[in-house]
All heavy atoms as TSV, in Angstrom:
chain	resi	resn	atom	element	x	y	z
A	1	MET	N	N	90.821	96.405	78.866
A	1	MET	CA	C	90.669	96.953	80.193
A	1	MET	C	C	91.872	97.900	80.497
A	1	MET	O	O	92.993	97.516	80.234
A	1	MET	CB	C	90.608	95.830	81.185
A	1	MET	CG	C	90.516	96.329	82.621
A	1	MET	SD	S	90.096	95.033	83.782
A	1	MET	CE	C	88.339	95.203	83.773
A	2	PRO	N	N	91.580	99.183	80.986
A	2	PRO	CA	C	92.676	100.069	81.240
A	2	PRO	C	C	93.602	99.579	82.512
A	2	PRO	O	O	93.153	98.732	83.261
A	2	PRO	CB	C	91.992	101.341	81.619
A	2	PRO	CG	C	90.670	100.990	81.979
A	2	PRO	CD	C	90.278	99.828	81.243
A	3	LYS	N	N	94.714	100.218	82.558
A	3	LYS	CA	C	95.585	99.928	83.735
A	3	LYS	C	C	94.932	100.311	85.008
A	3	LYS	O	O	94.131	101.245	85.073
A	3	LYS	CB	C	96.972	100.642	83.581
A	3	LYS	CG	C	97.799	100.056	82.522
A	3	LYS	CD	C	98.969	101.097	82.244
A	3	LYS	CE	C	100.261	100.665	82.922
A	3	LYS	NZ	N	101.362	101.575	82.617
A	4	ARG	N	N	95.344	99.690	86.101
A	4	ARG	CA	C	94.889	100.125	87.434
A	4	ARG	C	C	95.525	101.447	87.756
A	4	ARG	O	O	96.537	101.771	87.335
A	4	ARG	CB	C	95.334	99.049	88.459
A	4	ARG	CG	C	94.568	97.782	88.330
A	4	ARG	CD	C	93.116	97.842	88.711
A	4	ARG	NE	N	92.411	96.643	88.572
A	4	ARG	CZ	C	91.059	96.579	88.480
A	4	ARG	NH1	N	90.341	97.671	88.564
A	4	ARG	NH2	N	90.484	95.371	88.312
A	5	THR	N	N	94.795	102.236	88.598
A	5	THR	CA	C	95.223	103.640	88.964
A	5	THR	C	C	96.513	103.619	89.875
A	5	THR	O	O	97.394	104.497	89.694
A	5	THR	CB	C	94.138	104.400	89.541
A	5	THR	OG1	O	93.656	103.688	90.682
A	5	THR	CG2	C	93.026	104.706	88.650
A	6	TYR	N	N	96.589	102.646	90.754
A	6	TYR	CA	C	97.761	102.695	91.609
A	6	TYR	C	C	98.799	101.711	91.162
A	6	TYR	O	O	98.688	100.475	91.279
A	6	TYR	CB	C	97.252	102.295	93.140
A	6	TYR	CG	C	98.380	102.383	94.203
A	6	TYR	CD1	C	99.064	103.566	94.385
A	6	TYR	CD2	C	98.750	101.329	94.897
A	6	TYR	CE1	C	100.049	103.679	95.300
A	6	TYR	CE2	C	99.700	101.384	95.852
A	6	TYR	CZ	C	100.356	102.623	96.098
A	6	TYR	OH	O	101.317	102.692	96.976
A	7	GLN	N	N	99.892	102.257	90.735
A	7	GLN	CA	C	101.089	101.482	90.364
A	7	GLN	C	C	102.254	101.956	91.218
A	7	GLN	O	O	102.934	102.832	90.818
A	7	GLN	CB	C	101.325	101.565	88.860
A	7	GLN	CG	C	100.041	101.443	88.066
A	7	GLN	CD	C	100.203	100.725	86.726
A	7	GLN	OE1	O	101.288	100.893	86.094
A	7	GLN	NE2	N	99.241	99.966	86.394
A	8	PRO	N	N	102.425	101.215	92.322
A	8	PRO	CA	C	103.429	101.653	93.243
A	8	PRO	C	C	104.838	101.757	92.792
A	8	PRO	O	O	105.359	100.903	92.057
A	8	PRO	CB	C	103.336	100.745	94.498
A	8	PRO	CG	C	102.566	99.592	93.903
A	8	PRO	CD	C	101.858	99.989	92.752
A	9	HIS	N	N	105.584	102.752	93.282
A	9	HIS	CA	C	107.070	102.833	93.134
A	9	HIS	C	C	107.647	103.375	94.478
A	9	HIS	O	O	107.212	104.456	94.911
A	9	HIS	CB	C	107.376	103.911	92.035
A	9	HIS	CG	C	107.064	103.389	90.641
A	9	HIS	ND1	N	105.805	103.589	90.097
A	9	HIS	CD2	C	107.789	102.691	89.750
A	9	HIS	CE1	C	105.790	103.066	88.911
A	9	HIS	NE2	N	107.056	102.510	88.630
A	10	LYS	N	N	108.452	102.680	95.088
A	10	LYS	CA	C	109.013	102.975	96.424
A	10	LYS	C	C	109.680	104.382	96.414
A	10	LYS	O	O	109.323	105.154	97.433
A	10	LYS	CB	C	109.966	101.939	96.941
A	10	LYS	CG	C	109.259	100.687	97.381
A	10	LYS	CD	C	110.223	99.704	97.950
A	10	LYS	CE	C	109.480	98.418	98.324
A	10	LYS	NZ	N	110.431	97.337	98.680
A	11	ARG	N	N	110.477	104.605	95.487
A	11	ARG	CA	C	111.258	105.859	95.532
A	11	ARG	C	C	110.294	107.099	95.318
A	11	ARG	O	O	110.492	108.066	96.004
A	11	ARG	CB	C	112.356	105.866	94.418
A	11	ARG	CG	C	113.183	107.193	94.515
A	11	ARG	CD	C	114.251	107.232	93.464
A	11	ARG	NE	N	115.272	106.161	93.698
A	11	ARG	CZ	C	116.036	105.644	92.772
A	11	ARG	NH1	N	115.763	106.036	91.425
A	11	ARG	NH2	N	116.833	104.700	92.987
A	12	GLN	N	N	109.398	106.979	94.432
A	12	GLN	CA	C	108.474	108.043	94.180
A	12	GLN	C	C	107.584	108.337	95.390
A	12	GLN	O	O	107.446	109.493	95.727
A	12	GLN	CB	C	107.511	107.629	92.996
A	12	GLN	CG	C	106.547	108.642	92.457
A	12	GLN	CD	C	107.304	109.774	91.640
A	12	GLN	OE1	O	108.564	109.711	91.420
A	12	GLN	NE2	N	106.589	110.794	91.249
A	13	ARG	N	N	107.155	107.334	96.072
A	13	ARG	CA	C	106.370	107.496	97.296
A	13	ARG	C	C	107.156	108.216	98.390
A	13	ARG	O	O	106.617	109.112	99.035
A	13	ARG	CB	C	105.910	106.170	97.778
A	13	ARG	CG	C	104.985	106.135	98.970
A	13	ARG	CD	C	104.277	104.793	99.157
A	13	ARG	NE	N	103.669	104.725	100.480
A	13	ARG	CZ	C	102.555	105.298	100.898
A	13	ARG	NH1	N	101.911	106.016	99.939
A	13	ARG	NH2	N	102.065	105.047	102.039
A	14	LYS	N	N	108.424	107.800	98.449
A	14	LYS	CA	C	109.334	108.380	99.464
A	14	LYS	C	C	109.538	109.866	99.156
A	14	LYS	O	O	109.585	110.677	100.096
A	14	LYS	CB	C	110.699	107.646	99.399
A	14	LYS	CG	C	111.415	107.634	100.715
A	14	LYS	CD	C	112.602	106.638	100.575
A	14	LYS	CE	C	113.363	106.597	101.882
A	14	LYS	NZ	N	114.478	105.631	101.722
A	15	VAL	N	N	109.793	110.110	97.934
A	15	VAL	CA	C	110.069	111.579	97.520
A	15	VAL	C	C	108.823	112.510	97.708
A	15	VAL	O	O	108.968	113.585	98.185
A	15	VAL	CB	C	110.485	111.640	95.990
A	15	VAL	CG1	C	110.430	113.070	95.459
A	15	VAL	CG2	C	111.930	110.978	95.828
A	16	GLU	N	N	107.654	111.931	97.437
A	16	GLU	CA	C	106.431	112.787	97.468
A	16	GLU	C	C	105.834	112.866	98.882
A	16	GLU	O	O	105.339	113.942	99.262
A	16	GLU	CB	C	105.373	112.264	96.542
A	16	GLU	CG	C	105.642	112.607	95.084
A	16	GLU	CD	C	104.643	112.104	94.102
A	16	GLU	OE1	O	103.480	111.885	94.575
A	16	GLU	OE2	O	104.964	111.854	92.926
A	17	HIS	N	N	105.920	111.776	99.666
A	17	HIS	CA	C	105.332	111.744	100.960
A	17	HIS	C	C	106.232	111.433	102.114
A	17	HIS	O	O	105.761	111.181	103.235
A	17	HIS	CB	C	104.105	110.673	100.973
A	17	HIS	CG	C	103.276	110.826	99.863
A	17	HIS	ND1	N	102.308	111.823	99.653
A	17	HIS	CD2	C	103.076	110.035	98.725
A	17	HIS	CE1	C	101.583	111.733	98.561
A	17	HIS	NE2	N	102.055	110.638	97.908
A	18	GLY	N	N	107.543	111.444	101.879
A	18	GLY	CA	C	108.446	110.991	102.913
A	18	GLY	C	C	108.724	112.071	104.001
A	18	GLY	O	O	108.206	113.214	103.982
A	19	PHE	N	N	109.527	111.627	104.906
A	19	PHE	CA	C	109.763	112.507	106.103
A	19	PHE	C	C	110.482	113.801	105.743
A	19	PHE	O	O	110.195	114.869	106.239
A	19	PHE	CB	C	110.660	111.695	107.128
A	19	PHE	CG	C	110.944	112.445	108.398
A	19	PHE	CD1	C	109.986	112.424	109.390
A	19	PHE	CD2	C	112.099	113.092	108.580
A	19	PHE	CE1	C	110.242	113.142	110.604
A	19	PHE	CE2	C	112.315	113.830	109.793
A	19	PHE	CZ	C	111.365	113.812	110.715
A	20	MET	N	N	111.462	113.722	104.820
A	20	MET	CA	C	112.233	114.842	104.474
A	20	MET	C	C	111.331	115.867	103.740
A	20	MET	O	O	111.383	117.059	104.134
A	20	MET	CB	C	113.377	114.472	103.468
A	20	MET	CG	C	114.373	113.580	104.123
A	20	MET	SD	S	115.303	114.235	105.402
A	20	MET	CE	C	116.628	114.999	104.496
A	21	LYS	N	N	110.481	115.433	102.943
A	21	LYS	CA	C	109.553	116.351	102.218
A	21	LYS	C	C	108.602	117.006	103.215
A	21	LYS	O	O	108.371	118.189	103.162
A	21	LYS	CB	C	108.721	115.487	101.209
A	21	LYS	CG	C	107.714	116.311	100.408
A	21	LYS	CD	C	108.393	117.111	99.286
A	21	LYS	CE	C	107.346	117.787	98.445
A	21	LYS	NZ	N	107.129	117.022	97.154
A	22	ARG	N	N	108.084	116.212	104.155
A	22	ARG	CA	C	107.132	116.774	105.171
A	22	ARG	C	C	107.981	117.829	105.951
A	22	ARG	O	O	107.435	118.902	106.291
A	22	ARG	CB	C	106.608	115.755	106.049
A	22	ARG	CG	C	105.615	114.757	105.465
A	22	ARG	CD	C	104.258	115.203	105.618
A	22	ARG	NE	N	103.301	114.242	105.317
A	22	ARG	CZ	C	102.558	114.197	104.165
A	22	ARG	NH1	N	102.676	115.161	103.294
A	22	ARG	NH2	N	101.720	113.227	103.912
A	23	ASN	N	N	109.110	117.497	106.452
A	23	ASN	CA	C	109.866	118.330	107.330
A	23	ASN	C	C	110.378	119.672	106.639
A	23	ASN	O	O	110.709	120.611	107.355
A	23	ASN	CB	C	111.027	117.521	107.867
A	23	ASN	CG	C	111.243	117.783	109.404
A	23	ASN	OD1	O	110.383	118.322	110.096
A	23	ASN	ND2	N	112.362	117.378	109.868
A	24	ASN	N	N	110.352	119.691	105.384
A	24	ASN	CA	C	110.846	120.777	104.669
A	24	ASN	C	C	109.946	121.973	104.630
A	24	ASN	O	O	110.384	123.105	104.413
A	24	ASN	CB	C	111.250	120.505	103.200
A	24	ASN	CG	C	112.731	119.915	103.152
A	24	ASN	OD1	O	113.502	120.382	103.918
A	24	ASN	ND2	N	112.902	119.089	102.157
A	25	SER	N	N	108.673	121.779	104.804
A	25	SER	CA	C	107.685	122.809	104.786
A	25	SER	C	C	107.071	122.993	106.159
A	25	SER	O	O	106.974	122.147	106.900
A	25	SER	CB	C	106.621	122.628	103.726
A	25	SER	OG	O	105.847	121.405	104.144
A	26	LYS	N	N	106.558	124.274	106.439
A	26	LYS	CA	C	105.938	124.534	107.685
A	26	LYS	C	C	104.698	123.698	107.875
A	26	LYS	O	O	104.526	123.117	108.952
A	26	LYS	CB	C	105.570	125.984	107.701
A	26	LYS	CG	C	106.610	126.963	108.261
A	26	LYS	CD	C	106.778	126.781	109.786
A	26	LYS	CE	C	107.830	127.711	110.375
A	26	LYS	NZ	N	108.528	127.125	111.504
A	27	THR	N	N	103.929	123.550	106.816
A	27	THR	CA	C	102.629	122.851	106.910
A	27	THR	C	C	102.963	121.288	107.098
A	27	THR	O	O	102.242	120.632	107.907
A	27	THR	CB	C	101.772	123.057	105.765
A	27	THR	OG1	O	102.535	122.936	104.568
A	27	THR	CG2	C	101.134	124.412	105.726
A	28	GLY	N	N	104.002	120.881	106.417
A	28	GLY	CA	C	104.433	119.469	106.566
A	28	GLY	C	C	104.854	119.256	108.027
A	28	GLY	O	O	104.554	118.045	108.570
A	29	GLN	N	N	105.497	120.081	108.693
A	29	GLN	CA	C	105.961	119.941	110.046
A	29	GLN	C	C	104.728	119.906	110.949
A	29	GLN	O	O	104.736	119.105	112.001
A	29	GLN	CB	C	106.823	121.134	110.420
A	29	GLN	CG	C	108.273	121.032	109.870
A	29	GLN	CD	C	109.077	122.281	110.091
A	29	GLN	OE1	O	108.764	123.184	110.970
A	29	GLN	NE2	N	110.212	122.437	109.408
A	30	LYS	N	N	103.669	120.670	110.643
A	30	LYS	CA	C	102.479	120.548	111.401
A	30	LYS	C	C	101.788	119.181	111.247
A	30	LYS	O	O	101.281	118.638	112.211
A	30	LYS	CB	C	101.467	121.671	110.902
A	30	LYS	CG	C	101.814	123.043	111.406
A	30	LYS	CD	C	100.795	124.002	111.043
A	30	LYS	CE	C	101.208	125.416	111.425
A	30	LYS	NZ	N	100.234	126.498	110.952
A	31	VAL	N	N	101.888	118.641	110.020
A	31	VAL	CA	C	101.313	117.313	109.815
A	31	VAL	C	C	102.051	116.330	110.710
A	31	VAL	O	O	101.362	115.558	111.422
A	31	VAL	CB	C	101.482	116.882	108.411
A	31	VAL	CG1	C	101.214	115.390	108.145
A	31	VAL	CG2	C	100.633	117.719	107.400
A	32	LEU	N	N	103.336	116.427	110.755
A	32	LEU	CA	C	104.147	115.445	111.613
A	32	LEU	C	C	103.781	115.717	113.103
A	32	LEU	O	O	103.646	114.645	113.782
A	32	LEU	CB	C	105.588	115.726	111.364
A	32	LEU	CG	C	106.224	115.298	110.079
A	32	LEU	CD1	C	107.663	115.669	109.946
A	32	LEU	CD2	C	106.031	113.775	109.788
A	33	LYS	N	N	103.676	116.895	113.499
A	33	LYS	CA	C	103.317	117.237	114.864
A	33	LYS	C	C	101.986	116.560	115.273
A	33	LYS	O	O	101.877	115.945	116.282
A	33	LYS	CB	C	103.240	118.701	115.017
A	33	LYS	CG	C	103.168	119.180	116.473
A	33	LYS	CD	C	103.175	120.763	116.560
A	33	LYS	CE	C	102.852	121.178	118.002
A	33	LYS	NZ	N	102.758	122.619	118.100
A	34	ARG	N	N	101.002	116.866	114.373
A	34	ARG	CA	C	99.715	116.243	114.659
A	34	ARG	C	C	99.719	114.719	114.727
A	34	ARG	O	O	99.035	114.106	115.642
A	34	ARG	CB	C	98.674	116.652	113.550
A	34	ARG	CG	C	98.134	118.036	113.674
A	34	ARG	CD	C	96.852	118.151	112.796
A	34	ARG	NE	N	97.032	117.808	111.365
A	34	ARG	CZ	C	97.497	118.599	110.420
A	34	ARG	NH1	N	97.724	119.910	110.704
A	34	ARG	NH2	N	97.599	118.108	109.177
A	35	ARG	N	N	100.489	114.099	113.840
A	35	ARG	CA	C	100.587	112.664	113.825
A	35	ARG	C	C	101.273	112.097	115.132
A	35	ARG	O	O	100.946	111.026	115.654
A	35	ARG	CB	C	101.160	112.180	112.657
A	35	ARG	CG	C	100.284	112.320	111.422
A	35	ARG	CD	C	101.023	111.969	110.084
A	35	ARG	NE	N	101.209	110.519	109.898
A	35	ARG	CZ	C	100.312	109.763	109.348
A	35	ARG	NH1	N	99.150	110.194	108.949
A	35	ARG	NH2	N	100.553	108.477	109.222
A	36	ARG	N	N	102.321	112.934	115.579
A	36	ARG	CA	C	102.992	112.547	116.820
A	36	ARG	C	C	102.023	112.587	118.026
A	36	ARG	O	O	101.953	111.746	118.902
A	36	ARG	CB	C	104.181	113.439	117.124
A	36	ARG	CG	C	105.394	113.081	116.298
A	36	ARG	CD	C	106.662	113.735	116.829
A	36	ARG	NE	N	107.765	113.415	116.047
A	36	ARG	CZ	C	108.231	114.268	115.063
A	36	ARG	NH1	N	107.670	115.404	114.846
A	36	ARG	NH2	N	109.224	113.897	114.308
A	37	ILE	N	N	101.203	113.677	118.067
A	37	ILE	CA	C	100.278	113.895	119.175
A	37	ILE	C	C	99.296	112.756	119.157
A	37	ILE	O	O	98.795	112.208	120.157
A	37	ILE	CB	C	99.612	115.211	119.081
A	37	ILE	CG1	C	100.561	116.398	119.361
A	37	ILE	CG2	C	98.392	115.360	119.993
A	37	ILE	CD1	C	100.131	117.722	118.960
A	38	LYS	N	N	98.853	112.406	117.956
A	38	LYS	CA	C	97.778	111.351	117.872
A	38	LYS	C	C	98.345	109.953	118.203
A	38	LYS	O	O	97.653	109.066	118.530
A	38	LYS	CB	C	97.298	111.353	116.329
A	38	LYS	CG	C	96.044	110.438	116.191
A	38	LYS	CD	C	95.504	110.612	114.819
A	38	LYS	CE	C	94.148	109.908	114.708
A	38	LYS	NZ	N	93.614	110.018	113.359
A	39	GLY	N	N	99.702	109.908	118.184
A	39	GLY	CA	C	100.328	108.659	118.592
A	39	GLY	C	C	100.492	107.580	117.450
A	39	GLY	O	O	100.434	106.380	117.729
A	40	ARG	N	N	100.649	108.135	116.266
A	40	ARG	CA	C	100.793	107.196	115.136
A	40	ARG	C	C	102.072	106.362	115.229
A	40	ARG	O	O	103.067	106.837	115.685
A	40	ARG	CB	C	100.981	108.008	113.876
A	40	ARG	CG	C	99.672	108.725	113.409
A	40	ARG	CD	C	98.887	107.809	112.536
A	40	ARG	NE	N	97.707	108.634	112.054
A	40	ARG	CZ	C	96.806	108.183	111.257
A	40	ARG	NH1	N	96.867	106.809	110.894
A	40	ARG	NH2	N	95.691	108.851	110.870
A	41	ALA	N	N	101.988	105.156	114.836
A	41	ALA	CA	C	103.131	104.281	114.911
A	41	ALA	C	C	104.124	104.678	113.753
A	41	ALA	O	O	105.355	104.732	114.011
A	41	ALA	CB	C	102.695	102.767	114.642
A	42	ARG	N	N	103.551	105.026	112.641
A	42	ARG	CA	C	104.432	105.660	111.507
A	42	ARG	C	C	103.999	107.035	111.169
A	42	ARG	O	O	102.802	107.251	110.942
A	42	ARG	CB	C	104.332	104.676	110.297
A	42	ARG	CG	C	104.805	103.302	110.590
A	42	ARG	CD	C	104.435	102.333	109.439
A	42	ARG	NE	N	105.010	102.739	108.182
A	42	ARG	CZ	C	104.456	102.488	106.952
A	42	ARG	NH1	N	103.313	101.824	106.907
A	42	ARG	NH2	N	105.064	102.831	105.873
A	43	LEU	N	N	104.945	107.886	111.124
A	43	LEU	CA	C	104.635	109.293	110.789
A	43	LEU	C	C	104.498	109.550	109.343
A	43	LEU	O	O	103.635	110.342	108.901
A	43	LEU	CB	C	105.772	110.205	111.391
A	43	LEU	CG	C	105.947	110.183	112.905
A	43	LEU	CD1	C	107.093	111.137	113.299
A	43	LEU	CD2	C	104.668	110.553	113.616
A	44	THR	N	N	105.389	108.908	108.561
A	44	THR	CA	C	105.300	109.145	107.109
A	44	THR	C	C	105.377	107.800	106.385
A	44	THR	O	O	105.683	106.783	106.934
A	44	THR	CB	C	106.472	110.140	106.604
A	44	THR	OG1	O	107.701	109.527	107.083
A	44	THR	CG2	C	106.369	111.469	107.161
A	45	ALA	N	N	105.293	107.941	105.026
A	45	ALA	CA	C	105.331	106.698	104.263
A	45	ALA	C	C	106.703	105.999	104.355
A	45	ALA	O	O	107.782	106.697	104.465
A	45	ALA	CB	C	105.085	107.078	102.744
């Protein structure tokens, strides 16, 4: 049987989907803005 597809790594997740990464790009900032408007408890991973 092959390995499962999701093998979590905290640092990797933070680097790829974290707040800093989102905030660094214009589109990422839009993502954060939308999530704030929606009232998300957590904005990023």
